[in-house]
Structures are given as structure tokens and as C-alpha cells.
N, C-alpha and C positions, 0 to 999 in steps of 0.2 A: 543583814544585807546592807544597811546604811553605813556610811563612813562615820568615823568617831565623832566628828563635829555635830552630827545629827542623830547620834545613837539613842538619845533620850526620846526621839520621836517614834522609835519602834517600840511598841508596847503590846501587852497582852490584852485580849478582849474575850470576855466570857459570855457564852450564850448556851443556854439549855444544857449545861454540864460539859460543854466543849470549850477548849481553850484555843484561841487563834492569835496570830500576830497581825498587827495592822500598822500602817504608817499614819501617825496621828498629826493632822495638819495644825491642830491647836497649839502644839509645841512650837511650831515656827512662829505663830502669832505671839506666844509668850517670849520668844527670843527677839521680838521686834522686827522680824523680817517682812511681815505682811499684816493687813487688817482684813480678816476673812469676810466679815460682813459686807465690806465694800467690793469684794472680789466676785466677779461672775462665777456661776457654778461650773461652767466648762473650764475656766482657768484653774479653779481649785482642783478639778479632776486631773488636769495636766500636771499641776504641781504635785499631787499625790503620786503620780507615776514617776516623776523625776526623783522625788524624795525616796520612794520605796526601792528604786533601782540604782540609787547612787552607790557606787562601789569604789570611787576614788580613781578609777581608770577610764572606763568608757564614759561614765557620768561622774563628774566631780562636784565639789562643794560650790564652785562658781555656777554650775548649771542649776543647782537648787536655788541659789540666790537670784539667778536670772529669771527663773520661773516665778519666784516670789515677788519679783519687782514690778509685776503688772500693775498698771494704773490706766485710767481712761486715755490719757495722752501717752500712748503705748511706747515704752522705751525700745530702743533698737537692741534686742537681745535674742539669742538663739536658745531654743529648748529642745533637748533630746527626748522625744516622747516614745515610750515603749508600750505597745498595745497589749491587751490581755488575750486577744484572739484575732483571727482573720477569717473572713467569709469570701467565698468565690462562687461565681456562677459559671456555667459550662463554656460559654463562648469565650470568656476571658480565663476561665479555669483550665481549659485544655492547653492553651499556650503556656500557662504557668506550670502545668505538669510537664510539658515538653521542655521548658527551660530547666526545671529541676532535674529532669532526666539527663539533659545535656550537660548540666553541671557535674552530675555523677560520672557521666562518660568522660568528661574532661579530666576529672580527678583520677579515674581509672587509667587513662592513657598516661598520666604522669607517674603512675605507680603508687598513688595514694589511695588509702582505703576509701571507697566511694561513699561510705556511710558518714563521712565527715559532713556531707551535704544532708542535713536532717532538720526538719522544722523544729524550732525552739518554742513555738507557741501553738496552741491548738488551732486547728483549721477545719472548717466545714465547707464542702463544695456541694452546692445544690444544683442539680441538673434541671434547668427550667427554660433555657433560651432556645431550645432546638425544635420543639414541636411546632409544626406548621398547620394552618387550617386548609388542608387539602379537601377534607370532607366536612360538611356542615348541614344543618337543617334536618338531621335524622337521628334516631335513637342510637344508632351504632357509629356515629361520627367519631366519638372519642376512641373507641376500639380501633377503628380504621386508621385514625391519625397516629396513634401511639405505635401501631404495627409498622407504619411507614417510617416513623421516627427511628425505630430500632434498625430497620433496613438501611436507612440513610447513614446512620451514625454509629453503626456497630463497631467500627474500627476506633472511633474516638472514645466510645464508652469503654472499650477494652483497655485503652491507655489510662483512663480514669480509674478503672478497677485495679490496674496494675499499681497505680500510685497508692491506692487504699491499702494494699498489702505491703508495699515497699517502704512506706514512711510511717513512723509512729505519729499519733495525734493528728492523723489525716482522715477525716470522716467524710463519707459520701452519702448524700441524700439522692436516691435514684430517681429516674424520671417518673412522672405521674403523681408526684407528692404535692407540689405547690411552687409558688414563686419565691425566690430566695429571700426577699425582704419581708414578705408576709410570714414565711416560715421562721425567719429571724425574730420578727416581732412576737409571733404567737408561741414560739417554743424555744428557740436557741438563745434569745436574749435573757439574761439573768439579773440585770441591774447591778448585782453584786455576785462575784464568784468566790467559791471556796476552793483554794488551790494548795496543793502540796509543793513546797519548794525546799529542796535539800532536807527532806524528812520532816519539815515543819508545816503546819497548817496555817494558811494566810487568808485574810479577807481582802479582796481586790475589786475595785470598781470595774464594771463591765465597760471595756473600751475596745475599739476595733477599727480596722480598716477593711474595706471590701473592694473587690474588683468590679464594682458597678457604681455608677455615680449616684444612685439612689440609696446607697447605704445609710445616709443620714436619717432615713425613716426611723431608725432605732431611737432617735432622739425623742420620739413620741413617748417612750417610757423612761426618759431621763438618762440614757446611755450616750456617751460621746463616741461617735463613729462617723467616718466619712469615706467617700469613694476615692480610690487611687487606681492607677494603672496596674496591670499585672506585674510590671517590673518592680514597682515600689512595694507591692504586696508580698512578692517573693522575698524581697530584702527583709521586710518585717517578719515574715515566716522564719527566716534564717537568723532572727535575733538582732537584726540591725535596728537601732532606734531611728525613728523618723525625726530628722533634724529640721526644725521649722522655726521661723521667726515668730515671736510672740504676736498673736493676732489682735486686731481691733475687734471689739465685741459690740454689736449693735443690739440694743434692747428694744423689743417691740412690745409696747404697753397695750394690751387688749382691754377693751371695755364694751359694755352692752351685751346683747345676746342676738343670735341669729333670728331674723324674722321668719314667719311661716312661709313656706315655699322656697326658701333658700337652703341649699345643701352644703355639706362640708366641701364638696368639689367647687361650688361657687365661691366659697370662702377662700380656698387656696388659690383660685385664679385671681381673685382680688389682691391677695397678699403677694403673689408672685409678681403681678403688675407693679404694685407699690414698691416692693424692694428692688426691682430692676431699676425703677426710677431713682430710688435713693442711692443705689450703687453699693452692693455688699460683696463684690468679688474679693476673694481671699479673706473674708471676714467671717467670724462666728456670729450667729444670730441666736438670741435667747428670748423666749416669750415670758412675759410676766404681767401682773395687773389683775384686776377683778374679773376680766373676761376669760381668763384661763380656766377658772372653776366652772364656767358655763360649757366647756368643751369636754366631750368624752375623750378617752385615750385614743380611740379609733379616729376621732376628728383631728386630734393633735398629730397622730401619725400621718394622716393624709397631708397635713401642712408640712411636716418634717420631710416627707418623701420627696417633695418638689424643691428641696434646697438647691439642687443644681440649676433648676429653672429660675429660681430667685437669684442665683449667682453665688450664694454663700457656701462656705465649707461645711458647716453644720447648721441645723435648725432645730433647737432643743427646748424642751419643756422641763419644768422641775418635777421631781418625784414627790407625789402627794398621796392623799388617801385614795383619789381616783386611780392612781397608778396601782396601788395595792389591790384595789377592787378588780382592776383589769387582770392583774397577775392571778387572782383567785378565779376569775371567770374563765381564763384560758388554761386552767388546770395545773398551775404551778403548785408545788408542795407547800402546805400551810406553814410548816416550820421555816422553810426558806423565806417565805414572805415576811414572817416576823423578824427573821435575821436581817433582811434588807432594811426594814424600818429601823431597827436598833442600831445597826452599823451607821446608816446615814445620819441618824440623830446624833450619834457620837461625833461625827465629822461636821455637824452643823449643816448638812446638805438635804435635810428632809423638810418638805413643806414649802410654803410661799417664801420667796426670796425677793429682796429689794436692793440689789447691789448697785454700784456705779457702773455706767456703761460709757463707751466711747461716744456713742450717739444714741438718742432715744427717738423712736418713731411711734406715733400714736395711731391706733387703728380701732375704729368703732365697728363691732360686729353687726350692729343694727343697720349699717349702710350697704350690706351685701345684697346683691340682686342676682336672679338667675342669669348665668353667663356661659359663654363658650370661649375658647381661645383658638385663634387661627389667623391666616390660613396655613402659615408655616412656622410660626413662633409660639411657643407655649406661654410666653408672657404677653402676647398681644391679645388682651381680653376684649371681647365683644359682648355688650349686653344682648340678651336673647332677642329683645324687641328690635334690635338694629340690623338683624341679619338680612332682612329683605332689601335693605339699602346697601349693606356691606357688599354682598356678592356681586350685584351688577356693577357697582363702582370698581370692585376688584377687576372684573373683566375689562372695563374701560381702561384701567391703569395698565393692564397687561396687553392692550391692543387687540383683544379678542373680539370686542364689539366696538363700533365707532363711538366717539365722544358724543354724549347726548342721548345715547340709547338706553341708559339706565333709568327707565321710567317704571313706575310702580306696576304698570300692567304688563311688564315683560319687555317693553322696549321696541326698537326698530329692527328691521331685518338687515343684518350685515351682508356684505356681498360675498365673502369667502367662507364664512362659517354660519351655522344655524343661529337664529336669534335666541333670546332667552326662553321663549315659549315653544320653539320648534323642536320636534323630536326626530331622532334618526331611527328608522326601523332596523332591527337586528334579528336575524333568525339563528337561534341556538342550534347546537349539533343534534339535539333530540327533536328538532322541528318546532319547538316553542318559539313564538314570535313575541318580542318585547320592543319597547321604544325607550331610548335614552337621550338625554340632552344635557346642556350646561346646567350645573348645579345639582344634578341628580346624585343621590347617595348610593354608591355601589358597594360600600362596606359599612356595616353598622355592627360595632364590636363592643361588648361588655368585656373588658380586659384590664390588665395591669394591677399590680399590688397597690398602686396609689388609691384605688377605689374599692377593689375587691376585698381589701382588708377591713372595710368599714361596713358593718351590718346595716347601718342606717340607710345608706344609698343602695345597697344590694336589695334589701327588703323593699325599699321604695320602688325600685325597678320591677320587682316581682308583683307588687300591688298594682302598679300602673299597667303592667301587662294583663293582670286579671281584669281590671276595669275595662281596658280596651277590648279584650276578647269578649267580655260580656256585652259590649256595644256592637260586636260583630265587625270590628276593625281588623284589617289584615295588612301585613307588610308587603309592599309591591314585589313582584317576582324578580325584578332586577337587583334587589338589595341582597347582598351576602351577609347573613346574620350569624353571629357566634357569641357564645358565652364561655369564657375561660376563667373559672374560679381560681383565686390565688392560693387556695388550699382546699383540701377535701372537706374541711369543716363547713365551708360555705355551701357546698352541695348538700351537706347533711341538714343544715338549718333551713335551707330553701325547701328541701323535701318535707321536713317536719312541719313547716308552715303551709304546705300544699301550694307553694308558689312556683316550684320548678315546672310543673305541668303547664302552668299559665304562660311562663316564658317560652316553653317548647311549642306551645300552640301558635305562637307568633314566629317560630323559627329559631329562637335562641336556645339551641341545644348545647350541652356541654361538648366542647371540641377538644379540650385538653387542659392539663393543669400546668400552665406555663405562661410566658409573657405573650405569646402569639402575636397579635396584630400590633401591639405597642412596640415590640422590638423590630417589626418589619416582616414578621412571619404570617402575614395575612393570607398567604397562599394565592394561587392563581385565580384570575377572573376568566370567564369563558373566552376562548380565543376569538370568536366573532365580536365580542364586546371590546376586546383590546384593539382589534383591527378597526372597529368603528371609531374608537377614541382617536387613533392615529390619523385615520382618513379625514375626519371632520374637525380635528384639533379641539376635541371636547374637553372642557374643564369640568370633569366630574369630581365628586367629593367623597370623603369618608368622614364618619363621626365615631369616636371611640372614647372610652373612659380611661384614657392613658395619660402619660406625662410628656410625650414627645410627639411632634407633628412636623419634623423637619422635612425639607424637600426630598422627595423620592424615598422616604423612609418607610411609609406605610405600604405603598405599592408604587412601583416606578411609573405606572400609567396614570395614577390619580394625582392631580396637580394641587388640589386644595384639601387640607385635612384639618379637622376640628376636634378639640378636646371638650368633653362634656361629662356631666354626671351620668351614672348608669340609667336613672329614669329618663333623662333627656336623650340618651342614646336610643332608648326604645321609642321615645316620642318622635324623634327625627327619623328613625327607621320606619315608623308608621307613615309619616308624612312623605318620605321618599325623596325629599329635596331639601336643599340647604337655603335656597333663596326664599325664605318664608318667615313671616313674623308670627310666631306661635302665641303671642299675646293677643293678637287680633284675628288671625286667620284660622280656619278649621284645620284640625289635624287629619281629618278624613271624613268619610261618610259612612253611617251605620247601615244595617240591613234594611231599614225602612227609608233610606234615602235622605236621612236627616244629617245635617252637619254636626260633627262632634269636635269640641274644642279641648285644648289641653286642660283647662280648668275642670272639664267634665270627667277626666280620668286621673287627674293628679291625686295621689293618696293623701289622706289626712295625717298630720304630724303625730297625733295621738295614736292612730292606728299603727303607724310605723313603730312607735315605742312599745306598744302592747305586743305586737308580733315578735319583736326582738326578745322581749321579756319571756314570752311563752315558748320561744323556739331555740334560743341559744343557751347552752349549759356547759359547765366545766367538764362533764363526762364526755362530751363530744370531742373536746380537745385532747383529753387524756387518752381516749380510745384511738383517735386518728393519728396521734403522734407516738403511740406506744411502740410502734415498729418502724420508726422513721428511717432507719438505715438499712432495712431489710430488702425493700423493693419487691416487685412481683416476680412471676415465674420467668419472665423474659430476662430480667436482670440476673436472676440466679443462674440462668442457663448460659450466660455469657462466658466464653472460654478465654480468660484474660491471661496475659503473660505473667510470670512470677520472677522473683529474683531481685537482687539489689540494683542491678544495672539493666536498663531497658534494652531490649533486643530490637534495634532499628531495622526496618525493612526498606531497603533502597528503592523498591518498586512502589511503595505506598504513595497514594495521592492525598492522604489525610494527615498522616503523622510522619514527619521527616526531621532528622536532626538539624537544627538551625546552625547557621555558620558562625554565630556569635562567639563560640568558645572553642572552635576548631583551630589548630595551630596557635594555641593560646600562649602569648609571651608572659613570663613571670615578672617582667619589668613594666613599670608604669609608662605608658606611651607619652603622656603629657599633651599639651596643646601648643599651637603656634599660629602665626598670622595666616590668613587665607589669601591666596594670590590667584589672579586670573580666573575668578569664579564666574559662572554664568547663571542667570536666573532660569530655573526650570519652569516656574509659574509665577505670575503676578496676580494676586487675588484681591477681592474686595472685602467688605465687612461681613462679620458673622459667618465665616467659613467654619462649619461644624466638623466634629470628628466623623460624622456620617459622610460628609463630603470627602474627607481625607481617607477614611478607611470604611467604606460602606459595609453593611452587615447583610444586606438582602441578596436576592438572586442576581445572576449575571448571565450574559448571553455568550454564545460561541464565537462571536466576532470580536470580542475583547481579548486582550493578551492573556488573562487568566483562563478564559474559556478555550483559547487556542492551545495553551499549554496542556490542559486536561485532554482535549481532543487528540492531541499528538500521542497521548498515552492510552488511547482507547476508551476514554470515558465519554459516554454519550451525554448530550445536553440535558436529558431528563435526569441524569445522575449527578449533575453538577452540585446540587444542594445550594447552599448560600455561602457568601464570603465568610459569614460568622462561623459556619460549621467547618470551614477550611483553615481556621487560624492555627492549626497545628502544622501547617505546610507553608513555609516561607516563600516557596516558589509561586504559589497562587497569590499569597497576600501581598508580596511586593509588586506583583503585576496589577493588583487591584488598588494600590495606593494612589490617591488623587484620581480615582476612576469613577466616582459617582456620576450618574447620567445627567445630574443637574448642576454639577460644578461648572463655574465659568472662569476660565483662564483669560485674563484681560490681554494676554499676548495675541489672542485670536479675536476675530471680529464677531463677537456675540455668540460664537459656537459653544454649545454645552457639551459636557462630557470630559473624559480624561485624555485630552489632547493638548499638544503644545507645539512650539517651534524649536527645531534644532538650529540654533543661531548660525553656526559656521556654514551651513548649506541653505539656510532659510526655508527648510522643508517642514511642512506640517506632518506630525506623526503622533503616536501615542506617547503619553508621559513615560511609560516604561521603556519603550524603544529609544526615545531620546536619551533617557538616563543611561542606557546601555552604551550608546554611542559616546556619550561624554565620559563614561568609565574607560572605554578603550582609548580615548584621547587624553586620559589622566587629567580631566577637568573637574575641579570641585564645583559644587552646585549650591545655590541658595534659593529660598522662596521668600517673596515679599507679599505682605497682606495688610489688611486694614484693621478695624476694631474687632475685638472678641475672637481672635484666632483660636480655634480649638474648642469652641463652645460645644457642650453636649456630653455624650457618653464617655466613660472613663476607659475607652479601649486603648490598650497599650500598642496595638498594631498601627494606630495613627502615628506613633513615634517610631516603632520598629521599622515600618515601611519607609518612613522619611529617612531613617538612617541607611537602610539597605539601598535606597535609590542614589546614595552618594551625596545627600544634602548635608553640608557641614553646618549651616546656620539658617535660621528663619528670622525675618525682620518684619515685625508687625507693630501696629499702633497700640494694641493691648492684647493680653492673652487670658484665656480661661485657665484657672489654676491647674487642673489635672493635666491638660495637654502640655502646659509649660513644664510641669514636673516630670512628665513622661519623656519629654525631649531631653531634659537633663539626665534622666535615668538611662538614656541611650547614648549619652555623650554628645548630643547635638546642642549647639548654642542657640538659645532663644534670645534674640536681640530686640530691643524696643526703640522705635523712633522717639525723638524728643516731642514734647507736647506741641501740637499744632503742625507737626510735620508728618509726612507719609510719602510713599513713592510717587503718588500723583502730585502732591503739593510741591515736591522737589523737582517736578518736571521729568521724572525718569520714565523711560519707555519700556524698560525690562530687557533690552537687547544689548546693554552695556557690559563691559568687563568690570568685575567688582573686586576690590581688595579690602580686607578687614584687618586693621592694624591696631596694635596695643597689646598683643598677646605674646610678643617675643620673650618676655620675662615671666610668662605664666599668666594665670587668670586670678583675679581678686573678686570677692563678692561685690556685686553691683558695679562691676568695672565699667568705666567710660571708654568706649572704643571709637575709632574713626573708620568710616567706610568711604572709600573713594570709588565713584563710578565713572568710567571713561567710555565714550561712544566711539564709533568707527572713525570719526573725524578728529579724534584726539581731544575733544572737549571733555572737561572733567567736572563732576559735581561731588563736593566733599560734605559729609554730614556726620554728626555724632549720634551714637546709639548707646543704650545702656544694656549690659548683660543682665538678663532677668535670672541671675544665679545668686540667690540671697544669702546663702550661708557657707561657711568654710567647708562643711561636709558636702554640699552640693557642688562646690568647686572640685572636691576630690572625685566626685562621680564623673564630672566632665573630663578631668585629667586622666582618669582610668578608662575612659571609653564607655562608662556606664556603671550603674550601681552594682549590678550582678558581677561585672568584671572586677570591681573592687573587692566584693565579698569573696569571690573565687580566688583572686590573687592572694588575699590574706590567708585564706584557708590552706592553699597549696604551699605558700611560703612557710607557714607555721609548721606544717607537717614535714616539709622537706629540710627544715633546719637541723 
């Protein structure tokens, strides 16, 4: 496979009577190209991929030398990284399937064999993002929810099942199995792959990209993987190398050990806060030092899972003896485990490493304290003991209660809303009367692979529930409780430990095997409760063991959301309110009227360890994953289309052929200056991909809902934006339509609205974009820091493109959103340091010209933007195109990465 210059690096490797080929990094060291001991593990794995795939054409000798040139002061070099596999989840997987199907349809229309569009690397799609918590608090909650899941998503699931038979190496993990990242960690991840290439057996490090930002969780077992949008994942599937600039690598030196009472969740919230302060966006993070050996692989995976919240591309641990023990515990084949060790030892990649890093951050595990994160940022850590002060202060800052009202006894009575202690009576539909007020927890959810993958916190939650139940404590009736295990193994070991009954006694029944509340599928609150929230402007709360708490993500009516460990989720669920100091205040009152404190029910660390030892075994994993691709009787009964080309239904409201590849030109369109553009939105800081492309439910009075109603779909059938990602008509109408997004063109109004500048009319973002399209007016969006933070949803970029937005201009970008924009041919531009649209005095109603593209685009091109107002006054400023590599330039010039891939495939076949 390697070109002649590096042919000596391809050698044979013997293991247990089998002969494999491998790309030996030590040969490059012998040639003087690198010093492996000084090179971070992640960079060595990138280098192995480049070396192994060097063919002299797509990847040449210069690419190998570029990858080998890494040093702490990172050189400006481009690396073509080829992954060994791709993972998808269904909300991003369905649009990926739709795109692949659309590529085949485009090929078919050109008279080309549609099977030229075929995955080049193995792919697993795990259906986990669609189940919602409609039913809870009962033994049949899971069955009812999964039944509704199939009813809502039958058409989407048929399309996925079609892809399973249409494409080779495309595997589907059906609903009800688990969350993609936990399934990946417990089963799909191999650390090292045995692969047949051109009739020869190779050993290949486990590398991947996934259509979910939390893909880096796999770094807990030492695999290099990160989240990308569906666009980039599809390109990787089709064999396109991921062309990336050599990254800076931040080393985090861990020391000490976690104190009693602190959990892996508390640890990751501290690390997330710390690394956000350091600034690791676009960087790799590797953990090293004596503290690493103090952490279980499950603890490491909890940390790696929240790489996107930290801001890093990956968050990775070394492969060591604990990794091998984890592989054994999770039922991997013993011979494979031995192969992993021998191969990595041969590459110098096994065990403790002490390379050079771009920057080193010290972190003492002993300083970790019980914490939560909130109210809308996962990196905004709050010590548990500060919540009683945090919440009233938050309400003051939001103008909900008057200044000075945040007193420890609940405060003063505000004129327009209830005070902190006042409750609003609510009568539910069944006649039950409850009371709710500011700070009350309406959703308490044990959810998300971040924590459900970790037996220590799941067992701790069960033991706390047992202790609380024995004390006679109950969860208040207004709290919606749920338990969503990340895999069926979790349910198995909770049952074996007799803890599932204890959780259920408090209302934490299994509601589904999927992301549920963490992705925004918390399900509805009782209608009278939602009405009371609106009528009294109540700041109610949720607490979940998830990784995201962005505005309107968990539930559109709940304004403050907090991340916590599973045992703290139960503890706060019992307390029923968030404005409480659980270090000092009682969690509740027992049967005898005595106050019960958190320390009275908190499980002993040794009891947690013993329970795990007695309850978790390899046989569980072997049994639960033995039929991972089969599914239940519902999956088996799905009548899916067959054939090589998808049969599009023009009446479908779920799956429609997107417009991206229709009337597809074989010539590259190129780029040019942008003239007379208008600003569709002007935005502030930390506008997330949830703001840009919401995943949750939507109402009938929004453009997406109106489109569905016009086609006979009733509001109760709308499902969620996430479930409609196979339909561009819904998704483009939902772009920039989050109910909490704030367009600064408007006076403080929230939601997907804007001004149509020529008429000065206020309208929806979608309606305005349609008018501009009719007027042949290009559009831009301006924003502040961290544009596109959050999930790796490609529709945040696809919708941006379909609205007619040619460029975005922000102070900084989150990596995935920037790359998705490039993948759709939209220019991500960045203001110069110290500048922004506000600093430049722009109002957003100007005419904009973007100049410097008349001769094409160059990597990191410096461009000039001129803004002219109605009085003829102009403001000129410089921006930098956040298009880092020659390949990224090609993507933009072709209108997107898939456009480039399709154009190449068609031109090759038609020559």
C-alpha cells in the first residue's frame, strides 16, 4: 500500500500463527523523520494512518513527512487522515442515508451505475436519538414509549433499513439497544482492527469519525475519534480523507485521587470548566500522569465524552493494563485483547506515555468537589453548596425578581411574578392538585451515555435510591422522573444488584434505551403545568445526568437546566427544588417527621465498589451484544424498500429527495465576490447548533408546523425537528428557529424572527429568506464568539445554505459547525481580534460586499467586507476565511464536499 520511499515501513507481524501486515512507525524514526517518544499518542496514530494509506496519488510522500513533522510549536502542515470506520446515530444518520440515496439517484439520472456510490469503510448506525419520554413512572413505560417510537418513526426506520440492504459494510443497530457512544465503547470499539485489504490481512488502529459531537468518548479506551457533521462523515464513508491542519495537543497531567463523595461526573465538570478557561478549541487533548492510573476506564470515558463541552476535538487516554481489563470485562475475545497489547507494544503505544505537548495543564483529582453545571452552559460549574445562592441570583439577573430579593429565606414578593417561596396551584387533567414555583424541578432524568456508561455512578444512584426509600422519602408528584440506561447491560446489573426496584420505587422506571432527555426528548409536561409556567413566567428547572443543557434543549418551557451525577439527580429529584444547599439543608422528611440529609442517604464508596464487583460480569456484555444487529419483532416486521436506488415518495413528510444534487452540473461552480448582501440575522455570543437547528418539538404556528399542517399532518404527529431531518422542507423552515434564539435586529424578541430590510417588516427567518431569494439577494449572518457551539448536526449548515446564506461572519467558531459550513460551500469568515459587528458600529441593516474572491479562494484568505448604510456611509473591515486547507478550499469551490465527491465519481465514469 505504501509508496516506494516508505516501503520498508510496511512489514509483517506474527500473532498466534497468523501473519498480518502493519505500518511500522519505528521505521520513520530510523529514517530520522520523527522522534516517537516525544510525539503525542494521537499524533502517532494520525501518522500511522497517513503512512499506511500513502499511495503516491491521493496521499503522497510529502503528506507522510508533514504528519511526521509535528512538534510542540506545531508547523503549518496539512494531514490527510483516513479513518478505519464511521459511526452514525439516527438523527444525523437519516440525513446521511438520504444524502447517500440522493447521490445514487443523481448518478442514475446521469446514466452512471448508482453503485459507484458505495461506502469504502465500515459503518455502524445506532438508532438511539428518537425515543421520547411520553410515558414514565410505570413498569410498562418502556414498552409504551418504544411502541410510540415506531409509530412516529416508521418511515424513517424503513429508509434506514433500506440502506442496510443497499450498501455493503453498512450495519444498523435497531432501536431499544442503547446509546451510540456507550454501544461504541462497550462493543463496537476494538482499539485495533483486523482488516482484509486486497486479499491481505492488516492490523489497523481503531480510528473513527461519528455524526455526533460526543464521539470522542471512545478516547476512554485509547481510540482516536471525533464528531463531525453528516456531510463530513459521508465523505469519509466514501473514502475521502479528512484533510486537517496538524493540531496543537494539550497534555493534562493528572495527579492525586478523587476524594470520598466526589464522582466521575463531578470530575468531568471540573475538567470541562478548566479546559474551557485554558482554551482548547480545535486542539487535541491527551491525559497523562500518575492520576491516570487512579481512574477506571469508565471514569476516563466519562471525561472523554465531554470533549465538545471542553471545546477539544478529542479527549484521549493511553491504552494500558486497565484498558485491557475493561476489554475483558465487556466481553471482548481474549485472543483479540492479547493482539491489541502486542500490536501496540510493537508500535510503542502501550502503557504510560510522557511525550512533549504544545501546552501542559496540571489537574489535581483531590480538589474535586460535588458539583453541577448550569443553568444553560455545560462548562458553567456550580459547587453543590452554592446552589441556594446561585438560583435567586440568577432570577435577579434575569429580572424575574427585583434586585435585593435573593435572600436566604426566599426573598421578597415581586409585583408581577411569584416570589421564591410562593407556589402556583395547578389542577392536572385527572383532578390531582399540585403546586409549582420558581426553582421547582419538573424533570429529573438519569440519562445520557456520559454517565450511564459508568457503573460507579449508576450503582451509586441505585444505592442512594435504596437508602432514601428505606427512610420513607418520596419524589414530589410534580417531578417527571425517568431512567434511560445507555445499554441493556446497565439494566441487567441494576437488576442483579436488586437496585432497579429501589429506583422504580422513587419513580425512576426504565423509559427507553436512548438519549431521551439529554437530546431534548424529555417528552411533554402536563398541559396545565405548561400553561401555569407561561401565565406566571415561572423559572422552573430540570436536573439530568447529561452533557448538554443549552437553552430550550431539554424542554422549551423549562428555562434553567442543570447537569449532575446520577446519584445527585435522584437527590435533587427527592428535594424537588434547585434553590437548595444540600450540604446544609435537609433533602426531605422521613415517615416519622424527621429531617433527612444528603449525608444520611449517600452511599459508601466501598459499598459501590463491592456492588459493581458482585454485579457486573463479561457474560452480561457477551449475551446482550450477541444479537446487536437483529432487533426486536417490531424491527423485523418493518417492510422496507429494496433495490440499489431509493424509491422517493413525493408525498412523504419525513423522507424527501434533497435539492443539493438535482440538476447537478458536472463543472465546478467556483466562488466569486459577494455583492449587495443583506444580514438575515445579527447574533451574540455562544449561539449553539441547537439555536441554529433545534432538535426538539415545534408548534403549528411556526413555518415548519405550517408546512406540515398544509399537508394534513396534525400537530400531535409533528414529532421533533430531529426526526424530520430527512425532509429539507421542514428543516430549512426550522433553521434559526429555536424559541430562545435572539436576533439583535429585533428589540429583545426571542425566536426565529427577523427584519426584511427592504420593507422594514418583521417576519419569520424563513419567510424573509424566501423574499430575499425572489429578489436575488445574497445573505450573510453576523455573530459573536463561539458560533456553532454544541452538537455536530449537519442541518445547522445545510439549513444555513438552503436559506441562501453565502457567508457567516463571527468572532470565533466551534470546529464542527465551521467544518460543516465548509462542507456545504458556505464561507465561514472571522472578524479580526478585538472587532465584531457591534464594535464596528454596524446595525445589521446595511448592504454588504465581500471582496477578494474574484481570483478564487486561498486557505485562510484575507478578505475585505464593506458595509454601506442607507445614507451612503461605509464601514470597511478585514476578515479571515476560516478555510484552513487546500482541500477545504476545493469543497467551497465545488459547493460542498459531497458535490466534489459526486462530481469526481461522475466525471470518472463518464470519461
